[in-house]
Every structure is written in structure tokens, then in C-alpha cells.
N, C-alpha and C positions, 0 to 999 in steps of 0.2 A: 170264561174265555179270557185269555190274556195274550199279550204279544210276547215275542221272543225276548224283548228287552225286559219285560216284567218277570219272565221265567228266570232270567239271570239273577234277579234280585229277590226272588220268591223266598229264599232262606231267611231274609230279614223281616218278613211279615210276621205279625202276631200269630202264634200257634201254627206256624208253617207246616210242621210235621203232621199235626192233626188234620190240617186242610188236605194235605196230600193223601193221607190214609183214608179219609172219610168222603172225599169228593173227587169227581173226575174233573181235572183241570185241563181244558183244551187250550193248546198253544198254537197260535198262528205265527209263522215265521216273519221276521222283520229284516229288512236289509241292514247289514252291518252287525247283526247279532248272531253269533254262532251258537246253535243249540245242539250239543252232542254230549256223549258220556264224559269225555275228558273235562269239559268245562263245568259239568255238574259235580264231579268227584270231590271238589274242594269243600262242598257243603252238605252233601247228601249221601246216604248209604246206598249200596248197590241195589237193594230192593226198591228204595224210593226213586232212584234213577230209572229203573225199569218201568215203574208206574208213570213217571213223568214223560218218558220218551214214547210211551205207547200212544199218547194223545197229542203229539206234535203233528200237526197237519202237514201232509206231503202234497203240496199243490203249488201252482204258479203263484208268484208274488203279486199281490194287489196292494196299492197304496190306500189302506183303509185302517181305521182304528177299531179296536175291539169295542170301544164305547159305542161307536156307530152300529155295530152288529148287535150288541146287547140291547140298544134302544129300539131295535126292530124285532125283538123277540118278546112276545107277551104271553103270559099264562102257559109257558112251556110249549107254545105253538109258534112257529115261525110265521111272521107276517110276510108271506111269500112275495107279494108285490114289492114291499119295501126292501126286503132282504135282497132279492134279485136286482133291484134297482141299484144297490150299492156296488155291484160288480159290472155295471154297464158303462 
């Protein structure tokens, strides 16, 4: 899970194309960062953009960091009490 700000810079990550091809990268929108096809065209192929846009969450904005969410996920199981607490 990454924020919209990190998605904008994902192309600079080590082996970024491999990451996109092999893993589902969930993107949570951030205020001030536009995540759309046009902004991604500079660095990604059409196929990669389709993959990336499929996992951009369409939901209300919460002021929360992806690190906080990741820290509440253990062994591929969401710590429901901790995770839900982040949105209260």
C-alpha cells in the first residue's frame, strides 16, 4: 500500500516495472496528488497504467499514512480493532 504521492514517484523505485508486474500495489489517494492516466503516461506503458489504476482506492479522503495502515496488518490478516481505529 502506497499513497498517491508515492505512486507519482513509483517509476523511480528500484525495479519499478517488475514490482508493478508481479505485485498488486494498492494506492490510497492523498490530497494534492492527482492520480490519473495522464499523469502516469510520462513514465509507464498503457498496460502498466491500467494495472496501477485498477488498485487506486475510490473512497473518501482520510488523513492517514500508509505506514500506519501497514503497521496494523499482520500475517496477511487485518488487525480489525487497530485498523478500524485508524478511521475513527
